[in-house]
C-alpha positions, 0 to 999 in steps of 0.5 A: 078365306085365307085359312083354306090356303096352304101357306105359312101362318105368318104369311097368311097373317100378313096378307089378312092384316094388310087386306083387312086394313086396306078395305076397312080403314077408309070406312072407319075413318069416314064414319069417325070423321063424320061423327066428330063433324070433321072435314072428310077429304081423300087425303085423310081417309087413310089417316094412320094407315101404317100403324093400323096395318102393322097392328092388324098384321100382328093380330092376324099372325097371332090369331093364326098361331093361336088357332093352330095351337088350340086345334092341336090341343083339342083335335075334336074342335076341327071342322 
């Protein structure tokens, strides 16, 4: 969805990483804590949020630039 927006790839990666982490981390933490039979509270549902969001932002930025470079190298792959 963000790939269609005419914004800088770095900004797109930051937005994508932030939104992805914010949406999926509570589910991941809930499932992990349940599988390990640990207590689930609102206070630990966003545990490790900042390291995870930073990782996902870096991944999003890298993925956007790699996509740009790959499509520049192989223009026939564009949809």
